[in-house]
N, C-alpha and C positions, 0 to 999 in steps of 0.2 A: 336439367342435368347439373347446373351449378348448385342448385339447392340440395340435390342428392349428395354431391361431393362434399358440400359444407357440412351436411348432417353426418356423413361418415367420419369426417375429420373431428367434428365436435364430440360425437359419440365415442370415438377411439380415445381421444385425449382425456375426456372426462372420466371414462371408465378406468383407464390406466392410473390416473391421478387419484382415484379413490384409494389406491394402494397406500398412498402416503398422507392420509388424513392426519390432522394435527392433534388428535385426541391424545390425552396423557397416557392412555393404556395401550396405544398402538405399538406393536413390535415389528419394525421392518424386518422382513425375512426375505428369502430368495425371491427376487422380483418377477414372479410369474404373472404377466399381465392378465387382467380379468375382463378384457374387452371381448366382444362378440366373436366367436370363432369364425363365422363367415366373413366378417370384416378382416380379421387377422390373416385369413387364407389368401386374401387378395392384396395384402399390404406387404411390400418388400421391407426388409430390415432398414435400408437407408430412408425409405419414406416414413416408416414408423418413427425412427429417431428424429427426423426433421419435424414431424408433427408433435412429438413430445417436447422438443426444444421450443417450438412456437407456443405450445401451451404454457411453458414456463417463462415466456418472454425473453428467451435467450436468442439474441439477434447479433448480426455482425457489428463490429465497431463502426461508429459514425465516421464519416470522411474526415481525415486529419485537416485541421485548419492550415491554410498557407502561412508560412513563416518567412519573413524576409531573410535572405541569406546573411545580411549584415547584422540582423538581430540574433540569429543563431550564433554567429561568430562572437558577438559580444557576450552572449549568455554562456557560451562555452568557456571563455576566458574567466568570467566571473565565478563560474562554478568551481573552477580549479585553482583560483588565486587566493592565497592565504592573506592577502591584503584586507579581506573582509573580516578577519578575526582580530580580536583585541591585541594579542601578542604576536600576531603574524605567524602563528604556528599550526594553523589548521584551516582547511577549506571545506566547502560543502562536499567536494569530491573525496575527502579523506574518509568519510563514513558512507558515502555512496559511490563506491569504486566500480567503474566499469569491469574491472577484472573479477569482481564478485557479484556480477549481475545487478549492479547499482545498489548493492548493500555492502556489508563488510564481513560476512561470514561469522559474526558473533551474535550471541544471544542478546546482549546489551552493548551498545556502542560505548566507546571511550572518547571523550571530547578533548578540549584544549588541555595543554600541559602534559600530554602523553607522548609515547614514542612507539614506533612500529606501525605496521599497516595490516589490515585484514584480521584474521583470527589471532594473530600474535600481538596485536596492539595492547598496550597496558599503560596504566597511570602509576606513578611512583607512590601515590597515596591510596591506590586501589579504588579510585573514583569511577563510577559508571553513570551513563545516562540512563534515566529510569525506564526507557522503552526501546524496543527493537527498532533499528533503522528500516523503515518500510521501503520497498522497491519503488522505482520511479517510472516504471513502464506504463504507457497508455493513460497518463494522468489527465489528459485533455478530456477524457470521457467520464472522469470522476467529479462528483459534486461535493463530496465530503473528504477532506484531507486531514492527516494526522489520525492516530488511532482513536481519538475521541471526537473527531469531526469538528474541531474548534475553528477550522477555516472551512467555510462551506459556501456554496452558491445557492442563494435563496430562490424560491419559486418565482420571485419577481425579477430575477436576473441580477440582483445585486450580490456582491461578495461580502460575506459577514465574517468578521475576525475578532479575536480577543482585544484588538486595539480600539474597536469602536470608532468614535468620531476622530480619533487621532489620525486615521487614514481619511484625509479630506476628500471632498467630492472631486477635486482636481486630480488627486492621486488615484482615486478609484477609476476615473476615466482613462487612466493609463493602462489599466488591466485589459489585455486583449483576449485572454484565453480562459476566462472564468476563474474558478477558485485557485487553480494552480498559479495564476499570476501573482497571488498574494503569498504564496508558500515561502518565498525567500525572505520575507520581511521579518521572520521571527527567530530562526536559529541564530542570526547575527546579534540578537539582543539577549540571548540566553547566556549567562555567565559560564555554566558548565559546558555548554556546547561549543561556543565560539568566543564570547566577549571576554572571559576571564574575570577573576575577582579583583585583580590589582595589576599594576605594572604597565598600564597604558592609559591613554586619554579617554578611551571608550569606557573603561572600567570605572573611571571617576564620575561618570554621569549617573545620576539616580536611576534606579531600575524603571520607575514609572515614566520617565521622560523619554519615551520612544522616539519622538520627533528629533530630539537632540542627538540621540544615537545614530539615527538614520542620516541626519545632516552631517555629522562628523565623518561617517563613512563616505559620503559624497565628497567631502573635503579631501579625504585621502585619495579618492579616485581622480578628482579634478587636478590634483598635483602631478598627475602622470599624463603628459601630452598625448600619448598613444590612446589612453582611455577616453580623453575628451574627443579625439577624432572618431573613435569607434562608437561612442554614444551618439554623436551627431550624424554619423553614417547610418546608424540603426534607426534613428528617429528623424527622417528628413524634414528640414524646415524648422527644427527646434534647436535652440542653443543650449549647450551644457549648463550654463549658469541658471537656466530656468527649469532644470530637471530636478527630480527628487529621487529618493531611493526606490520609489515605486517603479521608476524606469529600469533600475537595475534588477529588481525582483521580476518584473515582466520579461526582461531579457533572459534571465535564467529559465523562466517558464518557456520562453520561445525555443531555447536550446533543448529542453526536455521534450517538448511537443514535437519539434522538428526532427530530433535524432533518436528519441527513445520510444516512439510509437511503433508497435510491431503488430501487423494485422494480416500476416500470411502464414498462419499456423495450418497444420493439416485440418483442424476443425474449421477454419475460415474457408478453406478450399472446399470442404465438404458442404458447408452451408451455401456456398456459391453454386452447388450442383454437381460437384465431382464425386460420384459415388465411391470411387476407388481411392479417395484421398486418405481414408482411414483404413488401418489394418483391421482384420476381423476381430482381433482382441480389443482394439480401440473402439470399434463399433459396438461390441458387446458391452464394453465399459461405459460407453455413452448411454446405452439403454439402461444400464444399472443406475448410473448417476441420476438420470432423469426420472426414474421410477421409485427412487428412494427420497428421503427428506432432504438430501444434500442440495438439490436444485431449488428448494424453497428459499433459502438464504443466498445461494450462489447462482443468481440469475442475471439477466440483463446482458449488455454487450461485454462487460468486464468480468462477469461471474461474481458480482457482488450486488446485493440488494441495497447497499449503502445505508442499511439500518444497523442497529447496535444490539448485540446479543451477549449474554453471559454464557460462555461455553465451558466454564469450569476449568480454566487454565490456572495452574499454580502460580502464585505470586512470588517472584524472586527479585533481587536487586534492591536499590534504595527506595523504590516506590515514589509516589507523588506527594508525599507529606500528608497522607490521609490516615484517619483512624488514630487510635490511642498510641500506636507504635510509631506513628509518623512515617512508617515504611509501607503503608498500604497504597493501593492505586484504585480509586473509585471510578476510573474510566469516564464514561459519558456524563456521569453525575457532576464532574468538575466543570462541565460546560453548562448543563441545564439547571443544576441545583436540585433535581428531582431524585428523591431516594430510590424511586423505581428504576433509575438508570445506573444504580451502583453496580460496578463490575461489568458493565456492558461496554463492548468495544466494536468498532466497525467490522463488518464481515470482510474477510480478506479477499481481494480480487484474485482470481485463479490463473489468469494468463501468465504464462512463463513460470508458473508456481514451482515447478520442479527445480528451478535454478536459484530460488530465492530464500532458502532456509538460513537460519532457524526460523521457527514459526510461532505464532501467537504474539500478543502485544508486548510480551517481555522475552520472547525467544526461548521460552522454557522447554519447548519441544524441538529437538534438534533435526529430525528427519521428516520428510514428507509422509512416508509410510507411518511413522509414529504419530503424526498429526491426524491422519485419517483414522488410525486405530483409536486415537483419543476419543473420538465421537461415539465409539462403542462402549456403552456403560461408562460414560465420562465421570460419573460420580465416583465409581470405584477407581478409575484412573487417577483422579485428583487425590483421593485418599492414600493411594499407593505410590504417589510420585516419588521418584528416586533422584535426589539432587546430585548423587555421585556421577551422573552422566554429564553434568555441567563442567565448565572450566573451573579449575581449583578456586579461583578468587570468588566465585559465585556460590559455591557449594554450601557455605554456611549462612546464606541469605534467605533461604526458604522461610516464608512467613507462615506461621501456624493459623491461617485464617480459612481453612477449608470449609468449616461449618458455615461461616458467614457467606462464602461464595455459593455453596450449595443451597442455601436458603433462598437464593434469588436466581438459581440456574434457570435458563430458558426452558420452559415446559416442553418445547418442541423436541428436546433431547430425551425426554422421559421414555424409557423402554427401548431406546435405540441399541440394537445389537448387530454387529457386523461380523460375519464369519471371515476366515482367512481368504476364502474364495472371492467374497465380495470385495474385500480390500484389494486383492490382486486385480480385479476388474477395474476398480476405481483408479488404481495406480496406472493401469494401461491408458485409461481415458485422460489422465492428467498429462501424459506425454503428448497427447494430440493437441494440447493447448499451447505448446511451445513453438514459437516461430524460430526456425533454424538461424535466422539472422541475429537473434538475441543471444545465441550461445557464446559468441565471442565478440564483444564490443569494446575491446581494449583500445581500439583505434580512436575512440571518442576522447581519450585523454590527450590533451595537447602537449607538444614538446616544450613549450614555454608559455609564460603569461606576461602581460605588460609590466607588472611590478618587478619582474626579475626574480621573484622569490622561487624557491624550488617547488616543483610540481610532484605531488605524491603519486608514485607509480610502483605498485608491487613488483618485485622481481618474479620472472616466470618460475 
Protein backbone atom coordinates (compact mmCIF):
# COMPACT_ATOMS: atom_id res chain seq x y z
CA UNK A 1 0.00 0.00 0.00
CA UNK A 2 2.83 2.42 0.85
CA UNK A 3 4.36 1.88 -2.61
CA UNK A 4 0.99 2.53 -4.26
CA UNK A 5 0.52 5.79 -2.34
CA UNK A 6 4.05 6.88 -3.16
CA UNK A 7 3.45 6.12 -6.85
CA UNK A 8 0.21 8.14 -6.82
CA UNK A 9 1.98 11.07 -5.17
CA UNK A 10 4.94 10.96 -7.56
CA UNK A 11 2.71 10.59 -10.63
CA UNK A 12 0.46 13.44 -9.54
CA UNK A 13 3.26 15.87 -8.78
CA UNK A 14 5.36 14.99 -11.80
CA UNK A 15 2.45 15.31 -14.20
CA UNK A 16 1.31 18.64 -12.78
CA UNK A 17 4.81 20.05 -12.87
CA UNK A 18 5.08 19.16 -16.55
CA UNK A 19 2.91 22.23 -16.96
CA UNK A 20 5.71 24.51 -15.83
CA UNK A 21 8.65 23.14 -17.79
CA UNK A 22 11.48 25.63 -18.22
CA UNK A 23 11.66 25.62 -22.01
CA UNK A 24 12.00 29.04 -23.55
CA UNK A 25 8.85 28.66 -25.65
CA UNK A 26 6.62 27.64 -22.74
CA UNK A 27 3.58 29.89 -22.27
CA UNK A 28 2.05 29.40 -18.83
CA UNK A 29 -1.69 29.50 -19.31
CA UNK A 30 -4.70 28.64 -17.21
CA UNK A 31 -3.25 25.97 -14.92
CA UNK A 32 -5.44 23.00 -15.78
CA UNK A 33 -3.56 20.06 -14.23
CA UNK A 34 -2.74 17.30 -16.68
CA UNK A 35 -2.52 14.46 -14.18
CA UNK A 36 -4.49 11.25 -14.54
CA UNK A 37 -8.21 11.86 -14.11
CA UNK A 38 -8.63 8.78 -11.95
CA UNK A 39 -5.99 10.05 -9.56
CA UNK A 40 -7.50 13.55 -9.52
CA UNK A 41 -10.96 12.19 -8.75
CA UNK A 42 -9.72 10.70 -5.49
CA UNK A 43 -7.53 13.65 -4.48
CA UNK A 44 -9.03 16.49 -2.48
CA UNK A 45 -7.96 20.04 -3.19
CA UNK A 46 -6.06 20.37 0.13
CA UNK A 47 -4.25 17.09 -0.53
CA UNK A 48 -3.41 18.19 -4.07
CA UNK A 49 -1.99 21.51 -2.89
CA UNK A 50 0.09 19.86 -0.17
CA UNK A 51 1.50 17.38 -2.68
CA UNK A 52 2.33 20.17 -5.12
CA UNK A 53 4.04 22.10 -2.32
CA UNK A 54 6.09 19.04 -1.39
CA UNK A 55 7.08 18.63 -5.02
CA UNK A 56 8.43 22.18 -5.01
CA UNK A 57 10.23 21.71 -1.70
CA UNK A 58 7.99 24.24 0.03
CA UNK A 59 8.15 23.28 3.69
CA UNK A 60 7.47 24.88 7.09
CA UNK A 61 10.04 27.23 8.56
CA UNK A 62 12.67 25.46 10.65
CA UNK A 63 12.34 25.81 14.38
CA UNK A 64 13.47 29.21 15.58
CA UNK A 65 16.78 29.07 17.46
CA UNK A 66 16.57 29.90 21.14
CA UNK A 67 17.79 33.40 21.88
CA UNK A 68 18.77 34.43 25.39
CA UNK A 69 16.44 37.19 26.64
CA UNK A 70 19.42 39.35 27.60
CA UNK A 71 20.77 39.05 24.06
CA UNK A 72 17.41 40.07 22.61
CA UNK A 73 17.33 43.08 24.91
CA UNK A 74 20.84 44.14 23.92
CA UNK A 75 20.12 43.64 20.23
CA UNK A 76 16.94 45.67 20.43
CA UNK A 77 18.78 48.59 22.02
CA UNK A 78 21.56 48.47 19.42
CA UNK A 79 19.10 48.26 16.53
CA UNK A 80 17.44 51.53 17.51
CA UNK A 81 20.40 53.43 18.99
CA UNK A 82 21.90 56.17 16.83
CA UNK A 83 25.17 55.78 18.73
CA UNK A 84 26.19 53.34 15.98
CA UNK A 85 26.15 56.04 13.30
CA UNK A 86 29.01 58.43 12.69
CA UNK A 87 27.12 61.64 13.41
CA UNK A 88 24.67 59.98 15.79
CA UNK A 89 21.79 60.82 13.48
CA UNK A 90 20.55 57.43 12.25
CA UNK A 91 20.06 53.91 13.55
CA UNK A 92 19.44 50.57 11.87
CA UNK A 93 15.81 51.06 12.85
CA UNK A 94 15.56 54.30 10.88
CA UNK A 95 15.40 52.39 7.59
CA UNK A 96 13.98 49.18 9.09
CA UNK A 97 11.01 50.58 10.91
CA UNK A 98 8.57 48.25 12.68
CA UNK A 99 5.85 50.72 11.71
CA UNK A 100 6.60 49.87 8.06
CA UNK A 101 6.98 46.09 8.40
CA UNK A 102 10.75 46.41 8.99
CA UNK A 103 11.21 48.56 5.89
CA UNK A 104 10.62 52.25 5.28
CA UNK A 105 7.95 52.36 2.60
CA UNK A 106 10.36 53.94 0.12
CA UNK A 107 11.72 52.65 -3.17
CA UNK A 108 15.22 53.55 -2.05
CA UNK A 109 16.20 54.36 1.50
CA UNK A 110 17.73 57.65 2.58
CA UNK A 111 20.61 57.32 5.01
CA UNK A 112 22.57 59.62 7.28
CA UNK A 113 22.18 63.37 7.07
CA UNK A 114 18.48 63.14 6.22
CA UNK A 115 15.30 64.10 8.05
CA UNK A 116 11.89 62.57 8.41
CA UNK A 117 10.83 58.94 8.63
CA UNK A 118 9.20 56.44 6.33
CA UNK A 119 8.02 57.53 2.86
CA UNK A 120 8.54 61.20 3.75
CA UNK A 121 12.22 60.89 4.63
CA UNK A 122 14.46 63.05 2.45
CA UNK A 123 18.05 64.26 2.17
CA UNK A 124 18.90 67.93 1.60
CA UNK A 125 21.19 66.94 -1.30
CA UNK A 126 18.78 64.33 -2.66
CA UNK A 127 21.06 61.43 -1.72
CA UNK A 128 19.61 57.91 -1.85
CA UNK A 129 20.96 54.52 -0.86
CA UNK A 130 21.38 52.46 -4.07
CA UNK A 131 19.05 49.63 -3.04
CA UNK A 132 15.71 49.05 -1.40
CA UNK A 133 15.74 48.24 2.33
CA UNK A 134 14.89 44.52 2.48
CA UNK A 135 12.56 43.26 5.23
CA UNK A 136 13.96 41.55 8.31
CA UNK A 137 11.40 38.78 8.69
CA UNK A 138 12.54 35.16 9.23
CA UNK A 139 16.18 35.84 8.43
CA UNK A 140 17.42 32.94 10.53
CA UNK A 141 16.22 30.68 7.72
CA UNK A 142 18.10 32.61 5.02
CA UNK A 143 21.61 31.74 3.87
CA UNK A 144 22.16 34.70 1.52
CA UNK A 145 21.68 38.25 2.78
CA UNK A 146 21.59 41.59 1.00
CA UNK A 147 20.21 41.77 -2.53
CA UNK A 148 23.47 40.46 -3.99
CA UNK A 149 24.08 37.80 -1.34
CA UNK A 150 27.41 39.28 -0.30
CA UNK A 151 26.91 37.94 3.23
CA UNK A 152 26.22 34.24 3.03
CA UNK A 153 26.42 30.98 4.92
CA UNK A 154 28.66 28.57 3.06
CA UNK A 155 27.95 24.88 2.65
CA UNK A 156 30.66 24.23 5.23
CA UNK A 157 28.78 26.28 7.81
CA UNK A 158 31.13 29.27 7.72
CA UNK A 159 29.88 32.81 7.25
CA UNK A 160 31.38 34.53 4.20
CA UNK A 161 31.44 38.31 3.95
CA UNK A 162 33.09 41.12 1.96
CA UNK A 163 35.39 41.67 4.94
CA UNK A 164 37.20 38.39 4.35
CA UNK A 165 39.94 37.76 6.90
CA UNK A 166 39.19 41.02 8.70
CA UNK A 167 36.54 39.04 10.50
CA UNK A 168 38.89 36.94 12.58
CA UNK A 169 38.23 33.35 13.63
CA UNK A 170 37.47 34.61 17.13
CA UNK A 171 34.91 37.05 15.76
CA UNK A 172 33.36 34.36 13.57
CA UNK A 173 32.96 32.08 16.60
CA UNK A 174 30.76 34.78 18.12
CA UNK A 175 28.18 34.35 15.36
CA UNK A 176 25.38 32.18 16.74
CA UNK A 177 22.70 32.46 14.05
CA UNK A 178 24.45 31.95 10.73
CA UNK A 179 24.67 34.64 8.08
CA UNK A 180 22.37 37.02 9.91
CA UNK A 181 24.89 37.34 12.75
CA UNK A 182 27.24 39.16 10.37
CA UNK A 183 24.56 41.42 8.92
CA UNK A 184 25.14 44.30 11.34
CA UNK A 185 28.86 44.50 10.61
CA UNK A 186 28.47 46.42 7.36
CA UNK A 187 25.86 49.22 7.37
CA UNK A 188 27.85 50.89 10.18
CA UNK A 189 30.90 51.08 7.90
CA UNK A 190 29.04 52.54 4.93
CA UNK A 191 29.35 56.33 4.71
CA UNK A 192 26.04 56.96 2.97
CA UNK A 193 24.11 54.62 5.22
CA UNK A 194 25.45 55.36 8.70
CA UNK A 195 29.11 56.43 9.04
CA UNK A 196 28.95 59.77 7.16
CA UNK A 197 31.66 61.40 5.08
CA UNK A 198 32.90 63.81 7.73
CA UNK A 199 32.21 65.39 11.07
CA UNK A 200 33.03 62.49 13.40
CA UNK A 201 35.88 60.21 14.43
CA UNK A 202 34.46 57.24 12.51
CA UNK A 203 34.47 59.18 9.26
CA UNK A 204 38.16 59.97 9.72
CA UNK A 205 39.07 56.26 9.54
CA UNK A 206 40.05 54.99 6.07
CA UNK A 207 37.30 52.98 4.40
CA UNK A 208 39.41 49.84 4.16
CA UNK A 209 40.22 49.77 7.88
CA UNK A 210 37.08 47.97 8.98
CA UNK A 211 38.61 46.72 12.20
CA UNK A 212 39.40 50.27 13.30
CA UNK A 213 35.81 51.35 12.58
CA UNK A 214 34.41 48.44 14.57
CA UNK A 215 36.84 49.09 17.43
CA UNK A 216 35.84 52.76 17.53
CA UNK A 217 32.19 51.76 17.78
CA UNK A 218 32.95 49.46 20.68
CA UNK A 219 34.78 52.37 22.29
CA UNK A 220 31.61 54.44 22.05
CA UNK A 221 29.50 51.66 23.52
CA UNK A 222 31.99 50.94 26.27
CA UNK A 223 31.84 54.53 27.44
CA UNK A 224 28.21 53.92 28.45
CA UNK A 225 28.01 51.87 31.69
CA UNK A 226 24.56 50.54 30.85
CA UNK A 227 25.87 49.04 27.63
CA UNK A 228 28.80 47.37 29.36
CA UNK A 229 26.36 45.75 31.77
CA UNK A 230 24.03 44.68 28.97
CA UNK A 231 26.84 43.11 26.93
CA UNK A 232 28.13 41.14 29.89
CA UNK A 233 24.60 39.98 30.75
CA UNK A 234 24.05 38.90 27.13
CA UNK A 235 27.34 36.99 27.03
CA UNK A 236 27.68 35.37 30.47
CA UNK A 237 31.24 34.80 31.60
CA UNK A 238 32.75 37.28 29.15
CA UNK A 239 34.13 40.72 29.94
CA UNK A 240 33.23 43.69 27.78
CA UNK A 241 36.91 44.55 27.35
CA UNK A 242 37.40 41.25 25.52
CA UNK A 243 34.48 41.73 23.14
CA UNK A 244 34.46 42.96 19.55
CA UNK A 245 31.80 44.46 17.33
CA UNK A 246 30.97 40.91 16.29
CA UNK A 247 29.25 40.64 19.68
CA UNK A 248 27.14 43.70 18.84
CA UNK A 249 26.25 42.40 15.38
CA UNK A 250 25.36 38.99 16.79
CA UNK A 251 23.12 40.67 19.37
CA UNK A 252 21.29 42.59 16.65
CA UNK A 253 20.79 39.25 14.90
CA UNK A 254 19.50 37.75 18.15
CA UNK A 255 16.87 40.48 18.36
CA UNK A 256 15.81 39.98 14.76
CA UNK A 257 15.64 36.20 15.15
CA UNK A 258 13.91 36.31 18.50
CA UNK A 259 11.34 38.96 17.70
CA UNK A 260 10.93 39.08 13.92
CA UNK A 261 10.42 35.40 13.12
CA UNK A 262 6.80 34.74 12.18
CA UNK A 263 5.68 31.19 11.42
CA UNK A 264 1.94 31.18 12.07
CA UNK A 265 0.47 32.32 8.77
CA UNK A 266 -2.64 30.62 7.35
CA UNK A 267 -0.25 28.74 5.04
CA UNK A 268 1.72 27.42 8.01
CA UNK A 269 -1.45 26.18 9.66
CA UNK A 270 -2.50 24.58 6.37
CA UNK A 271 0.82 22.76 6.02
CA UNK A 272 0.35 21.56 9.60
CA UNK A 273 -2.82 19.77 8.52
CA UNK A 274 -5.64 22.28 9.03
CA UNK A 275 -7.61 22.06 5.79
CA UNK A 276 -9.77 25.08 6.65
CA UNK A 277 -6.81 27.37 7.37
CA UNK A 278 -7.03 28.74 3.82
CA UNK A 279 -10.06 30.33 2.25
CA UNK A 280 -11.28 28.81 -1.00
CA UNK A 281 -9.71 31.73 -2.89
CA UNK A 282 -6.37 31.25 -1.12
CA UNK A 283 -6.46 27.52 -1.81
CA UNK A 284 -7.16 28.09 -5.49
CA UNK A 285 -4.40 30.68 -5.52
CA UNK A 286 -2.01 28.19 -3.94
CA UNK A 287 -2.73 25.67 -6.68
CA UNK A 288 -2.16 28.34 -9.30
CA UNK A 289 1.13 29.44 -7.71
CA UNK A 290 2.35 25.86 -7.49
CA UNK A 291 1.47 24.95 -11.06
CA UNK A 292 2.99 28.01 -12.67
CA UNK A 293 6.66 28.95 -12.84
CA UNK A 294 6.39 31.14 -9.72
CA UNK A 295 7.25 28.28 -7.37
CA UNK A 296 10.41 27.36 -9.29
CA UNK A 297 12.25 30.36 -7.81
CA UNK A 298 10.01 30.96 -4.80
CA UNK A 299 10.31 27.69 -2.92
CA UNK A 300 11.73 26.39 0.32
CA UNK A 301 10.58 27.48 3.75
CA UNK A 302 10.95 31.22 3.00
CA UNK A 303 9.65 31.08 -0.59
CA UNK A 304 13.05 31.95 -1.97
CA UNK A 305 15.38 29.56 -3.78
CA UNK A 306 18.21 31.83 -2.53
CA UNK A 307 19.49 31.94 -6.08
CA UNK A 308 20.03 35.02 -8.21
CA UNK A 309 17.90 35.96 -11.20
CA UNK A 310 17.55 38.80 -13.67
CA UNK A 311 13.82 39.48 -13.76
CA UNK A 312 14.07 42.67 -15.84
CA UNK A 313 13.45 45.29 -13.16
CA UNK A 314 14.10 48.89 -14.25
CA UNK A 315 17.22 50.50 -12.78
CA UNK A 316 16.59 53.71 -10.85
CA UNK A 317 18.54 55.72 -8.32
CA UNK A 318 22.29 56.23 -7.93
CA UNK A 319 23.23 52.63 -8.74
CA UNK A 320 26.31 50.80 -7.48
CA UNK A 321 28.91 52.61 -9.53
CA UNK A 322 28.76 50.10 -12.38
CA UNK A 323 28.85 50.63 -16.13
CA UNK A 324 29.92 53.66 -18.12
CA UNK A 325 27.35 55.82 -16.39
CA UNK A 326 28.52 54.70 -12.93
CA UNK A 327 24.81 54.60 -12.11
CA UNK A 328 24.18 51.00 -13.06
CA UNK A 329 23.85 48.10 -10.64
CA UNK A 330 25.32 44.80 -11.80
CA UNK A 331 23.90 42.92 -8.81
CA UNK A 332 25.44 39.54 -8.05
CA UNK A 333 28.31 40.25 -10.46
CA UNK A 334 29.68 42.70 -7.89
CA UNK A 335 30.20 39.71 -5.59
CA UNK A 336 31.32 36.98 -7.96
CA UNK A 337 32.93 38.96 -10.78
CA UNK A 338 31.15 36.71 -13.28
CA UNK A 339 29.63 38.54 -16.25
CA UNK A 340 26.89 35.89 -16.31
CA UNK A 341 25.73 37.24 -12.92
CA UNK A 342 25.16 40.76 -14.23
CA UNK A 343 21.74 42.15 -13.21
CA UNK A 344 20.99 39.11 -11.08
CA UNK A 345 19.53 39.63 -7.62
CA UNK A 346 18.37 37.23 -4.93
CA UNK A 347 14.85 35.88 -5.23
CA UNK A 348 12.61 37.81 -2.86
CA UNK A 349 11.31 35.79 0.12
CA UNK A 350 7.51 35.92 0.08
CA UNK A 351 6.52 35.54 3.72
CA UNK A 352 4.61 38.66 4.79
CA UNK A 353 5.27 40.02 1.30
CA UNK A 354 1.99 41.93 1.12
CA UNK A 355 3.34 44.16 3.90
CA UNK A 356 6.79 44.89 2.52
CA UNK A 357 6.51 47.06 -0.61
CA UNK A 358 7.95 48.65 -2.68
CA UNK A 359 9.41 45.69 -4.55
CA UNK A 360 12.54 44.77 -6.49
CA UNK A 361 16.18 45.43 -5.68
CA UNK A 362 15.63 49.16 -6.15
CA UNK A 363 11.95 49.36 -5.23
CA UNK A 364 11.04 50.36 -8.77
CA UNK A 365 7.69 48.56 -8.52
CA UNK A 366 5.47 50.06 -5.87
CA UNK A 367 2.68 47.53 -5.34
CA UNK A 368 2.53 43.78 -4.89
CA UNK A 369 0.01 43.43 -7.68
CA UNK A 370 2.30 45.45 -9.92
CA UNK A 371 5.20 43.17 -9.04
CA UNK A 372 3.22 40.04 -9.89
CA UNK A 373 2.01 41.62 -13.12
CA UNK A 374 5.60 42.53 -13.98
CA UNK A 375 6.40 38.84 -14.52
CA UNK A 376 3.85 38.73 -17.34
CA UNK A 377 5.77 39.75 -20.45
CA UNK A 378 8.44 41.35 -18.28
CA UNK A 379 10.38 42.44 -21.34
CA UNK A 380 7.49 44.65 -22.42
CA UNK A 381 6.97 45.84 -18.84
CA UNK A 382 10.59 46.97 -18.61
CA UNK A 383 10.48 48.80 -21.94
CA UNK A 384 7.26 50.55 -20.94
CA UNK A 385 8.32 51.39 -17.37
CA UNK A 386 6.78 54.69 -16.29
CA UNK A 387 8.99 56.60 -13.79
CA UNK A 388 6.16 59.06 -13.08
CA UNK A 389 4.86 56.53 -10.55
CA UNK A 390 7.96 57.10 -8.40
CA UNK A 391 8.48 59.78 -5.80
CA UNK A 392 9.50 63.06 -7.46
CA UNK A 393 13.17 62.89 -6.48
CA UNK A 394 13.59 59.57 -8.30
CA UNK A 395 11.63 60.22 -11.48
CA UNK A 396 14.62 61.56 -13.38
CA UNK A 397 16.95 58.73 -12.37
CA UNK A 398 15.70 55.96 -14.69
CA UNK A 399 18.74 54.52 -16.43
CA UNK A 400 18.30 53.75 -20.17
CA UNK A 401 19.82 50.27 -19.89
CA UNK A 402 16.80 48.15 -20.77
CA UNK A 403 18.52 46.52 -23.74
CA UNK A 404 21.46 45.40 -21.60
CA UNK A 405 19.14 44.02 -18.92
CA UNK A 406 17.01 42.14 -21.44
CA UNK A 407 20.08 40.66 -23.09
CA UNK A 408 20.63 38.69 -19.89
CA UNK A 409 17.06 38.28 -18.66
CA UNK A 410 16.42 34.90 -17.04
CA UNK A 411 15.16 32.55 -19.75
CA UNK A 412 12.67 31.15 -17.25
CA UNK A 413 10.62 34.28 -17.93
CA UNK A 414 10.41 33.74 -21.65
CA UNK A 415 6.80 33.46 -22.75
CA UNK A 416 5.28 34.06 -19.33
CA UNK A 417 1.84 35.62 -19.70
CA UNK A 418 -0.51 36.08 -16.75
CA UNK A 419 -4.17 36.92 -17.23
CA UNK A 420 -5.94 39.21 -14.77
CA UNK A 421 -7.67 36.15 -13.32
CA UNK A 422 -4.35 34.45 -12.64
CA UNK A 423 -3.00 37.59 -11.00
CA UNK A 424 -6.10 37.72 -8.80
CA UNK A 425 -5.51 34.14 -7.71
CA UNK A 426 -1.86 34.76 -6.96
CA UNK A 427 -2.75 37.86 -4.95
CA UNK A 428 -5.15 35.76 -2.88
CA UNK A 429 -2.41 33.26 -2.15
CA UNK A 430 0.04 35.98 -1.09
CA UNK A 431 -2.36 36.98 1.71
CA UNK A 432 -2.12 33.42 3.03
CA UNK A 433 1.60 33.95 3.63
CA UNK A 434 1.07 36.77 6.13
CA UNK A 435 1.29 36.03 9.83
CA UNK A 436 -1.31 38.19 11.57
CA UNK A 437 1.22 38.95 14.31
CA UNK A 438 3.45 40.67 11.73
CA UNK A 439 0.83 43.21 10.73
CA UNK A 440 1.51 45.51 13.66
CA UNK A 441 4.92 45.21 15.31
CA UNK A 442 5.34 48.80 16.41
CA UNK A 443 5.82 47.57 19.98
CA UNK A 444 9.30 46.36 18.97
CA UNK A 445 10.49 49.97 19.01
CA UNK A 446 11.86 50.71 22.49
CA UNK A 447 10.91 53.81 24.44
CA UNK A 448 14.55 54.65 25.09
CA UNK A 449 18.09 53.47 24.38
CA UNK A 450 21.15 53.51 26.68
CA UNK A 451 22.87 56.37 24.84
CA UNK A 452 19.95 58.67 25.60
CA UNK A 453 19.71 59.65 21.92
CA UNK A 454 16.22 60.03 20.48
CA UNK A 455 14.54 56.89 19.12
CA UNK A 456 12.99 57.11 15.67
CA UNK A 457 9.29 56.38 15.94
CA UNK A 458 6.92 57.47 13.15
CA UNK A 459 3.79 59.20 14.30
CA UNK A 460 0.59 57.14 13.86
